[in-house]
C-alpha positions as CSV (number, residue, x, y, z in Angstrom):
1,M,-17.9,5.8,-10.2
2,I,-17.6,7.3,-6.6
3,P,-14.3,5.4,-5.8
4,A,-13.0,6.8,-9.2
5,F,-13.8,10.5,-8.3
6,A,-12.1,9.7,-5.1
7,A,-9.0,8.4,-6.7
8,V,-8.7,11.3,-9.0
9,A,-8.9,13.7,-6.0
10,L,-6.3,11.4,-4.6
11,V,-3.8,12.1,-7.6
12,L,-4.7,15.8,-7.5
13,V,-3.6,16.3,-3.9
14,Q,-0.4,14.2,-4.4
15,I,0.7,16.4,-7.2
16,A,0.2,19.4,-4.6
17,Y,2.7,17.6,-2.4
18,P,6.2,18.7,-3.9
19,L,4.8,21.9,-4.4
20,S,4.0,22.5,-0.7
21,A,6.1,23.2,2.3
22,G,5.7,23.4,6.2
23,V,2.3,23.3,7.9
24,A,0.9,23.3,4.3
25,R,2.8,20.0,3.3
26,D,1.7,18.5,6.7
27,R,-1.9,19.1,5.6
28,V,-1.5,17.8,2.4
29,T,-0.1,14.6,3.8
30,V,-3.0,14.1,5.9
31,A,-5.3,14.7,3.0
32,V,-3.5,12.3,0.7
33,V,-4.0,9.2,3.5
34,V,-7.6,10.2,3.9
35,L,-8.2,10.2,0.2
36,S,-6.1,6.9,-0.4
37,V,-8.1,5.1,2.3
38,S,-11.5,6.6,1.1
39,T,-10.6,5.2,-2.3
40,A,-9.7,1.9,-0.9
41,L,-12.8,1.5,1.3
42,L,-15.2,2.8,-1.4
43,H,-13.9,0.5,-3.9
44,A,-14.0,-2.5,-1.4
45,V,-17.8,-1.7,-0.4
46,T,-19.0,-1.3,-3.7
47,T,-17.2,-4.5,-5.3
48,R,-16.9,-6.8,-2.3
49,G,-19.5,-5.6,0.4
50,W,-19.3,-3.7,3.8
51,R,-18.4,-6.9,5.9
52,W,-15.5,-7.6,3.6
53,A,-14.4,-4.0,3.5
54,A,-14.9,-3.7,7.4
55,G,-12.6,-6.9,7.7
56,F,-10.0,-5.5,5.5
57,F,-9.9,-2.2,7.5
58,V,-9.8,-3.8,10.9
59,I,-7.0,-6.2,10.0
60,V,-4.9,-3.7,8.2
61,S,-5.3,-0.8,10.2
62,G,-5.5,-2.5,13.4
63,I,-2.2,-4.6,13.0
64,G,-0.7,-1.3,11.5
65,L,-1.6,0.5,14.8
66,G,-0.6,-2.1,16.9
67,S,2.7,-2.6,15.3
68,E,3.4,1.2,15.3
69,I,2.6,1.6,19.0
70,V,5.0,-1.5,20.0
71,G,7.6,-0.1,17.2
72,T,7.8,3.3,19.0
73,A,7.7,1.8,22.5
74,T,10.3,-1.0,22.1
75,G,12.0,-0.7,18.7
76,V,10.4,-3.9,17.5
77,P,9.8,-4.8,14.9
78,Y,11.0,-2.1,12.7
79,G,14.1,-0.7,14.8
80,A,13.9,2.3,17.2
81,Y,11.9,5.3,15.8
82,V,9.9,8.3,17.1
83,Y,7.5,10.3,15.1
84,A,7.6,14.0,15.4
85,A,4.9,15.6,17.6
86,D,1.9,17.6,16.4
87,R,2.3,17.3,12.7
88,L,-0.1,14.9,11.6
89,G,-3.2,15.3,13.7
90,P,-4.3,13.3,16.8
91,A,-1.9,10.4,18.2
92,L,-2.4,7.5,20.2
93,A,0.7,6.3,22.2
94,D,2.8,8.9,20.1
95,V,1.6,7.4,16.8
96,P,-0.4,9.5,14.8
97,L,-3.9,8.1,13.7
98,V,-3.2,8.9,10.1
99,V,-0.6,6.2,10.1
100,P,-2.8,3.0,10.5
101,L,-4.9,4.6,7.7
102,A,-2.2,4.8,5.3
103,W,-1.6,1.0,5.9
104,T,-4.9,0.4,4.5
105,G,-5.0,3.1,1.8
106,G,-1.4,1.9,0.7
107,L,-2.0,-2.1,0.8
108,Y,-5.5,-2.4,-0.7
109,P,-4.3,-1.8,-4.3
110,I,-1.6,-4.0,-3.9
111,W,-3.5,-6.8,-2.3
112,V,-5.8,-6.5,-5.6
113,V,-2.8,-6.5,-7.9
114,A,-1.4,-9.5,-6.0
115,G,-4.3,-11.2,-6.6
116,L,-4.4,-10.5,-10.2
117,L,-1.0,-12.0,-10.6
118,A,-1.7,-14.9,-8.3
119,R,-4.7,-15.6,-10.8
120,I,-7.2,-15.0,-8.1
121,D,-9.1,-12.1,-8.9
122,A,-9.4,-13.5,-12.4
123,A,-10.0,-17.1,-11.4
124,S,-13.4,-17.6,-13.1
125,T,-12.7,-15.3,-16.1
126,G,-9.1,-16.0,-16.9
127,G,-7.9,-12.4,-17.1
128,L,-8.2,-8.8,-15.7
129,G,-11.2,-6.8,-15.1
130,A,-14.8,-7.9,-14.4
131,G,-16.5,-10.9,-15.7
132,A,-19.5,-13.1,-15.1
133,A,-20.5,-14.7,-12.0
134,G,-18.6,-17.7,-10.9
135,T,-17.8,-19.6,-8.0
136,D,-14.6,-19.2,-6.4
137,R,-11.7,-21.8,-7.7
138,V,-8.8,-20.4,-5.7
139,T,-6.2,-23.1,-5.0
140,A,-4.2,-22.8,-1.8
141,R,-1.1,-22.5,-4.0
142,A,-2.7,-19.6,-5.4
143,R,-3.3,-18.0,-1.9
144,V,0.2,-18.5,-0.8
145,K,1.5,-16.7,-3.9
146,R,-0.7,-13.6,-3.2
147,A,0.1,-13.4,0.4
148,A,3.9,-13.4,-0.8
149,L,3.2,-10.8,-3.4
150,L,1.6,-8.6,-0.8
151,V,4.8,-8.7,1.4
152,V,7.0,-7.9,-1.4
153,G,4.6,-5.2,-2.7
154,A,4.4,-3.7,1.0
155,V,8.1,-3.4,1.1
156,G,8.3,-1.9,-2.2
157,W,5.8,0.6,-1.3
158,D,7.9,1.5,1.9
159,L,10.8,2.1,-0.1
160,F,9.0,5.1,-1.5
161,L,7.2,6.1,1.7
162,D,9.9,6.0,4.4
163,P,12.5,8.1,2.7
164,Q,10.2,10.6,1.7
165,M,8.7,10.9,5.4
166,V,12.1,10.8,6.8
167,V,13.5,13.6,4.5
168,D,10.1,15.3,5.6
169,G,10.9,15.0,9.3
170,Q,7.6,13.1,10.0
171,W,9.7,10.1,11.8
172,T,13.2,9.5,12.6
173,W,15.4,6.2,13.4
174,S,18.2,6.1,16.3
175,V,20.3,4.2,13.8
176,T,21.0,6.5,10.9
177,D,23.8,4.4,9.0
178,A,22.7,1.2,8.7
179,G,20.4,1.0,5.4
180,L,20.2,0.2,1.8
181,P,22.7,2.2,-0.4
182,G,21.5,5.8,-0.7
183,L,18.9,5.0,2.1
184,A,21.4,4.9,5.0
185,Q,19.2,6.7,7.3
186,I,16.6,4.0,7.3
187,P,18.0,0.9,8.9
188,Y,17.6,-2.8,7.4
189,T,15.4,-3.6,10.4
190,N,12.7,-1.5,9.0
191,Y,12.3,-3.7,6.1
192,L,12.5,-6.7,8.3
193,G,9.8,-5.3,10.4
194,W,7.5,-4.6,7.1
195,M,8.1,-8.1,6.0
196,L,6.7,-9.5,9.3
197,V,3.8,-7.4,9.5
198,A,3.1,-7.7,6.2
199,S,3.0,-11.4,6.7
200,L,0.6,-11.4,9.3
201,M,-1.8,-9.1,7.6
202,A,-1.7,-11.4,4.5
203,A,-2.5,-14.4,6.6
204,L,-5.4,-12.8,7.9
205,L,-6.7,-11.4,4.7
206,T,-6.4,-15.1,3.2
207,A,-8.5,-16.2,5.9
208,L,-11.0,-13.1,5.5
209,D,-11.3,-14.2,1.8
210,R,-12.2,-17.6,2.7
211,L,-14.8,-16.5,5.1
212,L,-16.4,-14.1,3.0
213,P,-15.6,-15.3,-0.8
214,R,-16.6,-13.0,-3.7
215,A,-20.0,-13.5,-5.6
216,H,-18.3,-12.3,-8.6
217,D,-15.1,-10.9,-10.2
218,P,-15.2,-7.4,-9.3
219,S,-13.9,-4.4,-11.4
220,V,-10.4,-3.6,-10.6
221,A,-9.7,-0.4,-12.8
222,V,-9.6,1.8,-9.9
223,P,-7.0,-0.1,-7.7
224,L,-5.0,-0.9,-10.7
225,A,-4.8,2.6,-11.4
226,V,-3.9,3.8,-8.3
227,F,-1.1,1.0,-7.7
228,A,0.3,2.3,-11.4
229,W,0.1,5.8,-10.2
230,T,2.0,5.0,-6.9
231,W,4.5,3.1,-8.6
232,L,5.4,5.2,-11.3
233,G,4.3,8.6,-10.2
234,S,6.5,8.2,-7.0
235,A,9.4,7.0,-9.0
236,L,9.0,10.2,-11.0
237,A,8.2,12.6,-7.9
238,H,11.3,11.3,-6.2
239,A,13.6,11.5,-9.0
240,V,12.7,14.9,-10.3
241,F,10.7,16.8,-7.6
242,L,11.8,15.8,-4.4
243,G,15.5,15.1,-5.1
244,L,15.5,11.7,-4.0
245,P,17.1,9.7,-6.7
246,A,18.0,6.5,-4.4
247,S,14.5,6.0,-3.3
248,A,13.1,6.7,-6.8
249,A,15.3,3.6,-8.1
250,W,14.7,1.3,-5.1
251,G,11.0,2.0,-4.9
252,F,10.8,1.5,-8.7
253,A,12.7,-1.7,-8.7
254,G,10.6,-2.7,-5.5
255,M,7.1,-2.0,-6.8
256,G,8.1,-3.3,-10.2
257,L,8.2,-6.6,-8.9
258,L,4.6,-6.6,-9.1
259,G,4.1,-3.8,-11.7
260,I,6.2,-5.5,-14.5
261,P,4.6,-8.8,-14.3
262,L,1.3,-6.8,-14.3
263,A,1.8,-4.9,-17.3
264,R,2.8,-7.9,-19.1
265,Q,-0.2,-9.6,-18.0
266,A,-2.2,-6.7,-19.1
267,A,-0.5,-6.5,-22.7
268,A,-0.8,-10.2,-23.4
269,R,-4.7,-10.0,-22.4
270,W,-4.6,-6.8,-24.5
271,R,-3.1,-8.9,-27.7
272,N,-5.3,-11.9,-27.0
273,P,-8.7,-10.5,-25.4
């Protein structure tokens, strides 16, 4: 129940984002990150245990922070960019500390969805949701599929995240005319960087799952709801409230590479429980 309350709070604060401006919007941005990582870790602790949750946090936020520090200093792997000063709270090496937290909050529901699509989190029960205890029957092919889906979902999420934050002035690139149609201010190198970093995270998370396998099939309702809200809610917000139709379309298509198959899987299970 506690992760569900955190998820509800997350949705309510995100609704406030387009209604705010200036310093208030910066505070809402930080609150969104704090609630997203709280929802993720609370769910991870209650369903997988504190050791797995700590491992997930160290891998994703640790690699996220390291890549951002290297990225802002060298331009590798995302391209040359810089964060706005004194807007998102304390920073380390010019990287706001909420940024690595955002990696964990954003990628956790994508990892769960990737597991469902790869038939990992439903390996013992054959479907969505909680089930009876069972042994881990995950194949190498399924693990590779989940890792690949995490990379796809991460880039899809970034198709919402970067345009929104760039327009808000939270960070800017040196090259601002070499991106996707409608998103020229974000260079292609950014998405290649996301693919590289997410691939490293996926490899280590796969190792974490092998080291600390689940004892049962956990309930996935909360991360599924957060994923759906991020995908559909962001598309609506970008198209209607934030004036970002290009990122609305790109983000909807990107996250839809996971969201649409997930919806089909859920519909099939609903028809044939």
